[in-house]
N, C-alpha and C positions, 0 to 999 in steps of 0.2 A: 368202631373206635380207630381201627387201623387206617381207614380212609380219612378220618378227620385229622389224624396225626400227620399223614402225608400232605394234606392240604395246608396245614399250618407250616410245615417245613418249606413247601413251595412258596407260600406268601413271604415267609421270612427271607428266603433266598432272593426273591425279586426285590424286596425292600433293601437288602444289603447291596445288590447290584445297582439299584437306582441311586442310593445315597453315596456309595463308595465305588464308582465305576472304575477308578484307577486300581482297585484291588486285583483286577484281572491282568494288569500290565506285567506284574512281576511274577505271576504264577507260572508253574510248569504246565503249559497248555496241554500236554499229553495226558495229564491226570483227569481231564474232564472233556473227552472227545465230543460228547453230546452238545455241551455249551458252545464248543468251537464252531459247530455247524450252524448254530443260531446267531452267532456274532460275526461281524465283519472285521477284516484285518487291514491295518494301515502300515505300509512299508515306506521307508524314507530312503531316498537315493541322493546322497551328497555328491556335489560336483567337485568342489575344491576342499583342501584340508581344513580351512576354517569352518566350512559347513559341517564337517564331522563333529567338531567340538561345540556346536551350537546346542542350546538347551531347547527342549520341546515342552510346550504346555498344551494340554487337552482340556477344553472347557474350563480354563482358568487354573487347572491343577498341573503342577510340574510332574513329569513322568520320567525324565532322564535325558542324557545326551543322545544326539542322532546316532552316533556310532554304537551305542549300547542297545538300541531298540531293535533287536533281532534275536532269533532263536527263542530261548526260554523267556526273553523279555520283550518279545514282539507285542505290538499294540493291538489288542482286541477290544472292539467297542460294540455296544448295543446298536441295533439298526436305527437309523435316523440321522439328523443333521448334527454335526459336531464342529466346534470352533478350534482350529489348530493354529498355534502361534509358535514360531521358531525365532529364537533370539540369540544374539551374540554381541558382546561389547565391541563398539566401533563399527557396527553394521546396522542397517535398517531392519526393523522387525519384518518378518514375512508372516502375514496373517491371512488365513483363508478358511472358508467353510467347506466341509466335506460331507457328502451324503453317503453314509455307510449302508450297504446292503448285506443281508444274511449270507454267510458263506462265501463272500467275494473279497478280493484283495484290491485295495486302492493304493496307488503309488504316488507319492509326493516327491517331486524333484526339488532338492534344496540347493538354491544358488543365491546366496545373500549378496546384497550390494553394499559397498562401503557407505558409511554415513558421512557425507561431505560436510554436514553442518557442524561436525566436531571441530573442524578447522575454522569455522566462522569467527569465533572470538579472536583468534590469532590474526586472521586476515583483516578484520575490522580494526584491530589494534595497530597494525602496520599502516593502514589507510589513515587512521587518526593521527599518527605521528607525522606522516607526510603532509597531511592537510593542515595541521596546526602550525608546523614549523617550516612550511614552504617559504622560501625567500622571494617568490614571485607570485603574481596573480595574473589571471587572464582578463580581469575586469577591474577598473579603477574605482568602482562604486564603493568598495570597502573603505577607501580613503575618504570618500565623501561622507560615508556613514559616521566615520570618526569625527569629522568636522561638524556635521549636523548634531551629533551627540554633545559636543562641547558647547554648542549654542543653546542647549537645553531642550526641554520637551516642546517648545514652541519655536522651531527653527525657521522662521519665515523672513527674518531680517538679519542682516549681518552688520553689526556696528563697525564703524571705521577702526582700523588698527586693532581689531579684536584678537587676532592670532599673533603671537610673539614667539621669538626663539625658533626652535626647530619646526614649530607649527606654521610660522610665517613663511619658512622656506618651502613648505608644501602648498599652502592655501593662498599665498599672494599671487601665484600664477595659476591657481586652480579655480575654474569657474563653478563656484558653489551656488547653484540655483536655489530659489525658494522651494522647499520640499513639496513633493506631490504625494508623500506618504501620509497615511492617516494618523490620528492622534494616539491610537493604541501603540503603534510601532514607534513613533517618535518618543513617547514616554519611556518605553522599555529600552530603546536605543540609548537615550540619555543616561539611564541607570547603568546599563552595561558598560558604556564608554567610560563612565566615572571610575571604574575599577582600575583602569590603566593610568599609570603616572607618567608614561612617556608615549610618544606616538606609536612605537612598536608595541607597547603594552596595550594600548587601546585596540589596535588591530587584532592582537591575540585574544583580548577579551571578547571581541565580536566573533572570532572564530570558535571560541569555546561555547558561546551562546548558540552558534549554528550547529555545533556538535550535539549539544543537548536537544535541540529541536529535531535533528535528524534521528536521534535515538527515540525521541518521543513519537515521531511519525512512524518509525518501524514498529513500535509497540502498538500504536493505534491501528495500523494496518493488520497486524497479527490478530488483534481482538476482532476485527471485522471479518477477515477472510479465513483465518485458521488454516493457512496453507504455508508449509515449510518453504516451498519454492518461491512464493511471492514475498515472504518475509525476508529471505536471503537476497532476493532481487532488489529489495529496498536497502537493506543494511550494507550490502557489498557493491552497490552501484557506483562506479567511479564518477559518473556525471553528477550525482547528488553530492558526493564528497567535494568535488572541485567547485561546483557552483554555490553550495550552501554552507560549506565549512571554510574552504580556502578563500573563496570570494565573498562569503558571508552574506549572500543575497537574502532579502527578507521574505521572499515568496513562501518559504517553507513554513513560516509562522501562520500564514493564511491557510496553507494546505493542512496543517495540524488542526486548526480550528474547524475546517470543513470536514475532516475525518471524524473529529469529535461530534460534530453535528449529525453525521450519519449514524454514529453509535447511539446517540440519544433518540434518533428516529426509530432505529431498530428496537430500542427498549421502551418505545411509546412515551417519550417525553418531548413532544414537539416544541414546547415553550423554551426548553433549554437549547434545543437545536436552533431556534430562531435567534437567540442571543449569540450562539457560536457563529452563525452565518453573518450576523451584524458585526461581530468582532473581526471576522475575516475582512469585511468591508472597511473596517477601521485600520487595516493594514494597507490594502490597496482596494480602491473602489470597485474595480471589475470583479472582485471576488463575490460581491453581492449578486451580480447577474449569474455567475457560475454556480453559486451556492443555492440559487433558487431551485435548480433542478433536483436538489436533494429531497425536496418535498413531493416529487412527482407521484409517488405511490400512495399519497394520502387522499387521492380523489381531487378532481378539478377545483372544486370550490375551496376546500381546505388548502390545497397546494398554492393557489393564487393568494389566499389569505395569509398564509405563513410567509410566503415570499415577500408580499407587500409589507407585512409587519417587520421583517428583517430589514428591508430597505428604509422604512421609516425610522426604526431605532438607529440604524447606521447614520442616517442624515441628521437626526436630532443630536446625537452624541457628537458628530463631527462639528455641527454648528456651535455646540456648547463649548467644546474643548479646543477647537481649532479656529472656528469663526470664518470671517470673510477672507483673511489672508490665504487660507487653505483653498477656498474656492477660486481665488484669483490665480493661485499657483497651478491648479488643475487646468484652468482656461488658458493660461500662458503656455503650458506644455502642449495642450491640444493644438494651439496655433503654430508653435515653433517646431515641435518634434514629431507630431503625428501627421504633419502635412508634407507632401513631397513636391518637388519642383515640377514634376510631370503631372499635368492635370488628369491624364488617363489613370495613373496610379492612384491618385486621390479618389477618383470615382470607383475604382476597384476596391479600395479600402472601405469606402462608404457602403458599397454593396455587401461586402463581407460582414461588416458590423451589423447592418440591418438583417442579413440572413441569420446571424447568430442570435439576435433578439427574437426573430421569428421562430427559429428552431426551439429556443427556450420556451416560448409560449405554447408551441405544439406539444412539447414534452409534458408540460404541466397539464394541458388539456387531455391528452391521451393516456398519461401515466406510463408511457413506454419510452425506452431509451434506444434511439437509432444507433447502429454500430458506427464507429469512427467519428461520431459527432464531437468527441472530446477535442480532436485536433482543430475543430472549427473555432473553439474558444481562444486559441492562440491569436486569432485575428483581432481580438479586442485590445491587444497590447498596442501602445502607441508606435513602437518600433520593435521588430522581431529580434529578440535576443534568446540565447539558449535557455536561460533560467525560466522563461515563460512556458517552456514545454512541461513544466510540472503541473500546469493547469489541466493538461490532458489526463494526467494521473488522477487528479481529483474527480474528474468526470467518470473515469473507469471505476473508481471506488463506488460512486453512486450507482452506476449501471451494472456493476459486477460482471462486466464483459471485457475481454481483451486486456485485463489488468497486467498479467504477466508479460504479454507481448508488448504492451506499451512500455513497461519498465525495461525490458531487454533492448528495446529499440532506442532508448534515450541516449546512450553514449554516441551512437553513430549520427542520429538526427541532430544532436547538440553540436557535434563537430561540424556538420554541414551548415548549420544555421549561425555559427559564430562569424561575426563580421570581419574577423581577422582574415578569413579565407574569401572574403568578398562574395559570399553566397547570399546576399541580402534578399534575393528574389524568393528564398524559401519562406519569407514572411507572407508571401502570397500563395506559394505552392501548397503548403500544408493545409491552411483553411480552405483554399479552393478545391483541393483534392477531396477534403471532407464534404464540401458542398456537392461536388459531383457524385460522390457516393450516395449522398442522401437523395439526390435526384434520381439516380438509378434505382434506389430502393423504392421510391415512390412509383416509378414506372413498373417495377417488378410486381408490385401489389397496388393496382390502381386505386386511387382515392385515399390512400393511407400510407404512412411511413412504416416500413417493415421493422419491427422491434428486434433488438438484439437479445433482450431477455426481459423477464419481468419478475 
């Protein structure tokens, strides 16, 4: 009977220790020296004063402040793996797994890092104020967007004496070409511009629309990547604020649709992804080519099928809602803006465009994304401008490689590619460098492109 009673007590003690391991944290450990030999000890070594005031959680249960966990309140744990979390307001959590051994002491050095994301809303607010109310722009396209919006959702012809008053002062001397933008953007642009009752009001409306799209892109990237650093690199990127809020360039709408397509692919809804890619093409047609690589991980047959479906949907909707004038505007732009006076440059441009199409086909066939190929897609632009660099970000979202590096490099590369500084040759340098990288990758792994990730 005595033996059975001892067994029952031992089982009860083990059950209590398993269900309530923190019960040993606040005990006077000298009262049970035998259990101390079977358990392991965790010591905390704070570096700075805020580290001493941080709270400690063990396996999800709060046990006290760092400065308290010593002496009679030292942490004793059963042998095995335990999750330790140290938290302090305004600092990043320090989470780690510790393997506890019987009778041994493990020391955790506590050195918390400031949570810089706490300042993100304030910095983003300052950037928003500067971008929305900036008295100057680095590109006059936002003025053209206002004029195209006044012409309505089908801005391919400009009636004589259409602009009057303050608008005539701007557009009588402004060469407002037939638009090369797709019907989705022209419809949205006309709706946004209608909110402004003055020319300045219309520009502000376009900037507010750009702000909404930038916030949407930040949210979509966060859903895809789940990285604090990447999310902040989008939200606080000065190049994105300048080009897509202050200058109100429309490429960010296409980038949002491509990011949404990637989310639908991850969630196994490729039909919705097809419509998102087609929608991006209804903003600017090159987005259809770039969006095709979003389907690369679906297998060659399905990838080509989805890419072809997106192109067909884009072409049909463009024909229905924009018609022949849109095609004529695209051809006119190709002849006047995409052609250089130097025939050698024209040949280089043609080679880069063909190389981009070839790399797209290879990506769809192999289902793998070569590193740095995103910069190759900037060669599809008729003329290199800083806002086209966003196309490389879309590729990095698809490939899940070099995304943070691409975002961090945008301000400097955009500065160098701005035609204000007469660095127009960057229109060839970027895609050419990407092409050389691809050739090197092919040489490094004969017979195939070396993938960045899968």
